[in-house]
C-alpha positions in Angstrom: 0.0 0.0 0.0 2.7 2.4 1.0 4.7 1.4 -2.1 1.7 2.2 -4.3 1.2 5.6 -2.7 4.9 6.4 -3.2 4.8 5.4 -6.9 1.7 7.6 -7.4 3.6 10.4 -5.8 6.6 10.0 -8.1 4.5 9.7 -11.2 2.2 12.5 -10.2 5.1 14.8 -9.5 6.6 14.2 -12.9 3.3 14.8 -14.6 2.8 18.0 -12.8 6.3 19.1 -13.7 5.8 18.4 -17.4 2.4 20.2 -17.5 4.0 23.2 -15.7 6.6 23.3 -18.4 4.2 22.9 -21.3 1.6 25.4 -20.4 3.8 28.6 -20.4 5.3 27.6 -23.8 1.8 27.0 -25.3 0.4 30.2 -23.9 3.4 32.3 -25.0 3.0 30.9 -28.6 -0.6 32.0 -28.9 -1.0 34.8 -31.5 -2.5 37.4 -29.2 -0.9 40.9 -28.8 -1.8 40.9 -25.1 0.7 38.1 -24.6 3.6 39.8 -26.3 5.2 40.8 -23.0 4.9 37.3 -21.6 6.3 35.9 -24.9 9.3 38.3 -24.6 10.0 37.3 -21.0 9.9 33.6 -21.8 12.0 34.2 -24.9 14.6 35.8 -22.7 14.6 32.9 -20.3 15.1 30.5 -23.2 17.7 32.5 -25.1 21.2 31.5 -25.7 24.1 32.1 -28.1 23.0 34.2 -31.1 19.5 34.7 -29.9 20.5 36.2 -26.5 20.2 39.9 -25.9 23.2 41.7 -24.3 20.8 43.0 -21.5 20.4 39.4 -20.3 24.1 38.6 -19.9 24.1 39.5 -16.2 21.7 36.5 -15.6 23.7 34.1 -17.8 26.3 31.3 -17.7 28.8 30.3 -20.5 27.1 28.3 -23.2 29.8 25.7 -22.9 28.0 24.7 -19.7 25.7 22.7 -22.1 28.0 19.8 -21.4 26.7 19.8 -17.8 23.3 18.6 -19.2 24.8 15.5 -20.7 27.2 14.7 -17.9 24.1 14.7 -15.6 22.1 12.8 -18.3 24.8 10.1 -18.8 25.4 9.6 -15.0 21.7 9.5 -14.1 20.5 7.5 -17.0 23.3 5.0 -16.5 22.4 4.6 -12.8 18.7 4.1 -13.6 19.5 1.7 -16.4 21.8 -0.5 -14.3 19.5 -0.7 -11.3 16.3 -1.2 -13.4 18.0 -3.8 -15.5 19.1 -5.6 -12.3 15.6 -5.4 -10.9 14.1 -6.7 -14.1 16.6 -9.6 -14.3 16.0 -10.7 -10.7 12.4 -9.8 -10.0 10.7 -9.9 -13.5 12.5 -12.7 -15.5 10.8 -12.7 -18.8 12.3 -16.0 -20.0 10.5 -17.9 -17.2 7.1 -16.7 -18.0 4.8 -19.2 -19.7 3.8 -18.4 -23.2 0.2 -17.9 -24.2 0.5 -20.6 -26.9 1.8 -23.2 -24.5 -1.1 -22.6 -22.1 -3.7 -22.7 -24.8 -2.2 -26.0 -26.1 -2.3 -27.4 -22.6 -6.0 -26.5 -22.3 -6.9 -28.1 -25.7 -5.1 -31.3 -24.8 -6.8 -31.6 -21.4 -4.0 -30.2 -19.3 -4.3 -27.5 -16.6 -5.3 -24.2 -18.1 -3.3 -21.5 -16.2 -3.8 -18.6 -18.5 -6.0 -16.7 -16.1 -6.3 -13.0 -15.2 -3.6 -13.1 -12.6 -1.0 -14.7 -14.9 -1.9 -12.3 -17.6 -1.5 -9.3 -15.3 1.9 -10.7 -14.2 3.1 -11.1 -17.7 2.0 -7.6 -18.6 3.9 -6.3 -15.6 7.0 -8.2 -16.7 6.9 -6.9 -20.2 6.4 -3.4 -19.0 9.4 -3.6 -16.7 11.6 -4.9 -19.6 10.2 -2.2 -21.9 11.4 0.4 -19.4 14.9 -1.1 -19.5 14.7 -0.9 -23.3 13.6 2.8 -23.2 16.5 3.6 -20.8 18.9 1.9 -23.1 17.7 4.0 -26.0 18.0 7.1 -23.8 21.5 6.1 -22.8 22.5 5.9 -26.5 21.1 9.4 -27.0 22.8 11.2 -24.0 26.1 9.5 -24.7 26.2 10.9 -28.2 25.2 14.3 -27.0 28.0 14.3 -24.5 30.5 13.3 -27.2 29.2 16.1 -29.4 29.6 18.8 -26.8 33.2 17.8 -26.2 34.4 16.9 -29.7 31.9 18.5 -32.2 30.9 21.9 -30.9 33.3 24.7 -30.2 31.5 27.3 -28.1 32.6 30.9 -28.5 34.0 32.3 -25.2 31.4 35.1 -25.6 28.5 32.7 -26.1 26.1 32.8 -23.1 22.9 31.1 -22.0 20.3 32.3 -19.6 20.6 30.9 -16.1 16.9 29.9 -16.2 17.5 27.9 -19.3 20.6 26.3 -17.7 18.6 25.2 -14.6 15.7 24.0 -16.8 18.1 21.9 -18.8 19.5 20.2 -15.7 16.0 19.5 -14.5 15.0 18.1 -17.9 17.9 15.6 -18.0 17.0 14.5 -14.5 13.2 14.1 -15.1 13.3 12.7 -18.7 15.1 9.4 -17.9 13.1 9.0 -14.7 9.9 9.4 -16.7 10.8 6.3 -18.7 10.8 4.1 -15.7 8.8 6.0 -13.1 6.1 3.3 -12.7 8.6 1.0 -11.1 10.9 3.6 -9.5 9.9 2.8 -5.9 10.2 -0.9 -6.4 13.6 -0.5 -8.1 14.8 1.7 -5.2 13.6 -0.8 -2.6 15.3 -3.7 -4.5 18.5 -1.7 -4.8 18.5 -0.6 -1.2 17.9 -4.2 0.0 20.8 -5.4 -2.1 23.1 -2.7 -0.6 21.9 -3.4 2.9 22.6 -7.2 2.5 26.1 -6.5 1.2 26.8 -4.2 4.1 25.5 -6.7 6.7 26.9 -9.9 5.3 30.0 -8.6 3.7 31.6 -9.3 0.4 32.8 -12.8 1.3 29.3 -13.9 2.5 27.4 -12.8 -0.5 26.2 -15.5 -2.9 28.3 -15.6 -6.1 26.9 -13.3 -8.8 27.1 -15.0 -12.2 25.2 -13.7 -15.2 25.6 -14.4 -18.9 25.3 -11.9 -21.7 22.5 -13.9 -23.3 20.6 -14.1 -20.0 20.3 -10.3 -19.6 19.7 -9.5 -23.3 17.4 -12.3 -24.6 14.3 -10.7 -23.0 14.6 -7.9 -25.5 13.9 -10.4 -28.3 10.5 -11.0 -26.6 9.5 -7.4 -26.9 6.7 -6.5 -29.3 7.0 -4.9 -32.7 6.1 -1.4 -31.4 9.4 -1.3 -29.4 11.5 -2.1 -32.5 9.6 0.4 -34.7 10.1 3.0 -32.0 13.8 2.2 -31.9 14.1 2.5 -35.7 12.4 5.9 -35.6 14.7 7.0 -32.8 17.8 5.8 -34.8 16.6 7.8 -37.8 16.4 11.0 -35.8 19.6 10.1 -34.0 21.6 9.8 -37.3 20.2 13.1 -38.7 20.8 15.0 -35.5 24.4 13.9 -35.5 24.8 15.0 -39.1 23.2 18.4 -38.4 25.3 18.9 -35.3 28.4 18.1 -37.4 27.4 20.8 -39.9 26.9 23.3 -37.1 30.2 22.4 -35.5 32.0 22.7 -38.8 30.9 26.4 -39.1 33.3 27.2 -36.2 36.1 24.6 -36.5 38.6 26.0 -34.1 38.3 27.7 -30.7 38.7 31.4 -31.0 37.6 31.5 -34.7 35.5 34.5 -35.8 32.1 34.8 -34.3 30.6 35.7 -37.7 27.6 33.5 -38.5 26.9 31.9 -41.8 23.9 30.1 -43.2 24.1 26.4 -42.5 23.5 24.1 -45.4 23.1 20.4 -46.0 21.0 17.5 -44.7 17.7 18.6 -43.1 19.0 22.3 -43.1 17.7 22.4 -46.7 14.1 22.2 -45.5 14.0 23.7 -42.0 16.0 26.2 -40.0 16.4 24.0 -37.0 16.8 20.4 -38.2 18.6 19.4 -35.0 15.4 20.3 -33.1 13.3 18.4 -35.6 15.6 15.4 -35.2 15.2 15.7 -31.4 11.4 15.6 -31.8 11.8 12.5 -34.0 14.0 10.9 -31.3 11.4 11.4 -28.6 8.7 10.3 -30.9 10.6 7.1 -31.2 10.7 6.8 -27.5 7.0 7.4 -27.3 6.3 4.7 -29.9 8.7 2.3 -28.2 6.8 2.8 -24.9 3.6 1.6 -26.5 1.9 5.0 -26.2 0.0 4.0 -23.1 1.9 6.0 -20.4 0.6 9.5 -19.9 3.9 10.5 -18.3 5.8 9.8 -21.5 3.2 11.5 -23.6 3.7 14.6 -21.4 7.5 14.3 -21.8 7.0 14.2 -25.5 4.6 17.2 -25.4 7.2 19.3 -23.5 9.9 18.4 -26.0 7.7 19.5 -28.9 6.5 22.7 -27.2 10.0 23.7 -26.0 11.8 23.0 -29.3 9.1 24.6 -31.5 9.2 27.7 -29.4 13.0 27.9 -29.6 13.0 27.1 -33.3 10.6 29.9 -34.2 12.9 32.4 -32.4 15.9 31.0 -34.2 14.1 31.1 -37.6 13.2 34.8 -37.0 16.8 35.6 -36.1 18.0 34.0 -39.4 15.6 36.1 -41.4 16.7 39.3 -39.6 20.4 38.4 -40.0 20.6 37.3 -43.6 18.9 39.1 -46.5 19.5 36.1 -48.7 18.2 33.5 -46.3 16.3 30.7 -48.2 12.6 31.5 -48.2 11.5 27.9 -48.7 12.8 26.8 -45.2 10.3 26.3 -42.5 11.2 26.8 -38.8 11.1 23.2 -37.6 8.2 21.1 -39.0 8.5 20.7 -42.8 5.6 22.1 -44.8 3.7 23.0 -41.6 5.6 25.4 -39.3 
């Protein structure tokens, strides 16, 4: 009972946080002149680099602090992945679950028919746990690449700044996003991990049972996941590849630290159709996570909604900046969504 209440608390807190992030972005994007001031304030909070006004520099941090997002993201996602994977392996072994077909065959041949509501619910729980492990694994692939890019692909100008509000929001995002992928079992995973640590402390290393696990034993459950998970992974990989290409293009515009701060029009890959293809690719990546989740978890829907609202809002500001900066900017480019916006 207490565990259920705690899980509801974690899930509810995350959902409230995502809604609190989405609503201001949606309101500020509404085309009403009465909201212009609110839009300006929110734009200032979200500004960084070329879109940041000099008046906001006193409330800013260096843009190279972007790496902090992905350091936090990698460490936190890795921790959640390891403990959730261990919980799934020990407490929700998918390989030991009876298949639906074997139970039906047993019933037709006169054997005991055990495919009842309880077993079905248990199997559903097991699949959901392993699906969370799969989602965290996909998230790990994403944050590892982003960390690599901030170190080896991007060269931030010493004068480039980002608003302190945007910096704090980024830290919160990369804490809440991975947790949203496994929040339904967060309390159970925590209790399992805490019990393992306590047992280790009490019994000592030499008294612990030997821990032996094979690669096939911890990976074979992924082969039992449904087609939605693999379609979602393919969508994520598609966005992942294009985001890396677009980041490589942006990084090549300033190849060396200390190079001129003069901006040029980026070209190539999805830059030919939208002004912010790296944002479009990010939306595709989180759409892949949503599909891989099965689309039944409201928390992940809200996570995706925040990603879309945040990136569309930022892309529109960047799109307007490009048009103000360059007289010859391609008129056929949309801000972030091809043929729509």
